[in-house]
C-alpha positions as CSV (number, residue, x, y, z in Angstrom):
1,M,77.5,128.7,84.9
2,N,75.3,125.7,86.0
3,L,75.3,124.4,89.2
4,K,77.2,121.4,88.6
5,K,80.5,123.3,87.1
6,L,79.8,126.0,90.2
7,L,80.4,122.8,92.4
8,L,82.9,121.2,90.8
9,V,85.0,124.9,91.0
10,A,84.2,125.3,94.5
11,F,85.4,121.5,95.6
12,V,88.8,122.2,93.7
13,A,89.5,125.1,95.5
14,I,88.5,123.6,98.8
15,S,91.1,120.5,97.8
16,A,93.6,123.0,96.8
17,A,93.3,125.1,100.2
18,M,93.5,122.1,102.1
19,S,96.6,120.9,100.7
20,A,98.2,124.2,101.3
21,Y,96.7,124.7,105.0
22,G,97.1,121.2,106.0
23,A,100.4,121.6,107.8
24,D,99.7,123.0,111.2
25,L,96.6,122.6,113.4
26,S,95.2,125.5,115.3
27,R,94.4,124.6,119.0
28,E,90.4,124.7,117.4
29,A,91.3,121.9,115.2
30,L,93.2,119.9,117.5
31,N,90.7,119.7,119.9
32,L,88.2,118.5,117.3
33,R,90.7,115.8,116.1
34,S,90.8,114.7,120.1
35,Q,86.9,114.9,120.3
36,I,86.6,113.2,116.9
37,K,88.9,110.3,118.0
38,S,86.8,110.1,121.5
39,Y,83.6,109.4,119.9
40,L,85.3,107.1,117.2
41,S,86.9,105.1,120.5
42,Q,83.5,105.5,122.0
43,E,81.9,103.8,119.1
44,G,84.1,101.0,118.7
45,Y,86.4,101.7,115.8
46,V,90.0,102.3,117.7
47,P,91.1,104.9,115.9
48,S,95.0,106.3,116.1
49,I,96.6,109.1,115.1
50,D,99.2,108.3,112.6
51,E,102.8,109.9,111.6
52,D,101.3,112.3,109.6
53,G,98.7,113.2,112.2
54,D,95.6,112.0,110.9
55,I,93.1,109.7,112.5
56,K,93.1,106.0,111.1
57,F,90.5,103.9,111.9
58,K,89.0,100.1,110.6
59,Y,85.6,100.4,109.5
60,Q,84.0,97.3,108.0
61,G,87.5,95.8,107.4
62,N,89.1,98.5,105.4
63,T,91.4,101.1,106.6
64,Y,90.0,104.9,106.6
65,F,91.5,108.3,107.5
66,I,90.2,111.5,108.6
67,Q,92.5,114.5,107.7
68,L,91.7,117.9,109.7
69,F,92.6,121.3,107.8
70,D,92.4,124.8,108.9
71,I,91.2,127.1,106.1
72,V,90.5,130.9,106.8
73,G,88.9,130.5,110.3
74,D,87.0,127.0,109.5
75,I,87.9,123.3,109.7
76,A,87.7,121.3,106.7
77,L,87.6,117.2,107.0
78,R,88.7,114.7,104.4
79,Y,87.4,111.2,104.6
80,M,90.1,108.9,102.8
81,V,90.3,105.0,101.8
82,G,92.3,103.3,99.6
83,V,91.1,101.3,96.6
84,T,93.9,98.3,95.5
85,I,93.7,98.4,91.6
86,P,94.0,94.8,90.4
87,D,97.1,93.4,88.7
88,N,95.4,93.2,85.4
89,V,93.9,96.8,85.2
90,S,96.5,99.4,83.9
91,Q,97.4,102.5,85.3
92,A,95.7,104.4,82.3
93,R,92.7,102.5,82.8
94,A,92.4,103.4,86.8
95,K,93.3,107.2,85.9
96,E,90.3,106.9,83.5
97,V,88.1,105.6,86.2
98,C,89.1,108.5,88.6
99,L,88.3,110.9,85.7
100,Y,84.8,109.1,85.5
101,V,84.3,109.5,89.2
102,A,85.4,113.2,89.3
103,Q,82.8,113.6,86.7
104,Q,79.7,111.4,88.1
105,K,80.0,112.2,92.2
106,L,80.3,115.2,93.4
107,C,82.2,116.6,96.3
108,T,84.7,113.3,95.8
109,R,87.4,112.7,93.9
110,A,89.6,109.6,93.3
111,I,93.3,109.7,92.6
112,V,96.3,107.2,91.4
113,T,98.7,107.4,94.8
114,S,102.7,107.5,93.3
115,S,102.8,103.7,93.8
116,G,100.5,103.6,90.9
117,R,98.4,100.6,92.7
118,T,96.1,102.2,94.7
119,I,93.3,104.7,94.1
120,N,92.6,107.0,97.0
121,V,88.9,107.8,97.4
122,Q,88.1,111.2,99.3
123,I,85.6,113.3,100.0
124,D,85.9,116.9,101.5
125,G,83.7,118.9,103.6
126,F,83.6,121.6,106.4
127,C,82.8,120.6,110.0
128,S,82.0,123.1,112.4
129,G,82.1,120.9,115.6
130,I,81.6,117.6,117.0
131,S,77.8,117.5,116.8
132,M,78.2,118.0,113.2
133,F,80.6,115.3,112.9
134,K,78.7,112.9,114.7
135,D,75.2,113.7,112.5
136,L,77.2,113.5,109.3
137,F,79.7,110.3,109.7
138,L,77.9,107.4,109.0
139,T,76.3,109.5,105.8
140,N,80.2,110.5,104.8
141,M,81.4,106.7,105.7
142,K,78.2,105.7,102.9
143,L,79.2,107.9,100.3
144,L,82.6,107.1,100.6
145,D,82.2,103.3,100.7
146,G,79.5,103.8,97.6
147,V,82.2,105.6,95.4
148,S,84.8,103.0,96.5
149,D,82.3,100.4,95.2
150,N,82.1,102.1,92.0
151,V,85.8,102.8,91.6
152,L,86.2,98.8,91.6
153,E,83.2,98.1,89.8
154,E,84.6,100.6,86.8
155,L,87.9,99.1,87.3
156,A,86.3,95.4,86.5
157,G,84.7,97.1,83.4
158,K,81.1,96.5,84.7
């Protein structure tokens, strides 16, 4: 199995585990969520905790979310932003773009939401604590923005 396939399998496993274990957070995960919210506040992002328990904040004009999940003694994070599907783009084309993103961008995924007019762009990874979060925050945000831009370009047929 080549490295790309191995990473894809690992990503799918992490995503599945995150969906299954995301309901209740441990004390450690709640503490990290609080530290992340404080850090984002200090940096001027004005975060809040939404009704699902996710951290919601604005970055460069867009609304982003950070979800925390407990997975077998580790804490995983999911960064997420929604990309609006233009009215002239079919849902079938949007799903093609999501598949393209999954094939081209490792550790990211794009899925058409149940409304059918938004694509959620996500990156997942593990986080050992607030220091790691601080070290990777801007890198992850740039990656997420790059993938979002790529989704928009593909939707426009560029």
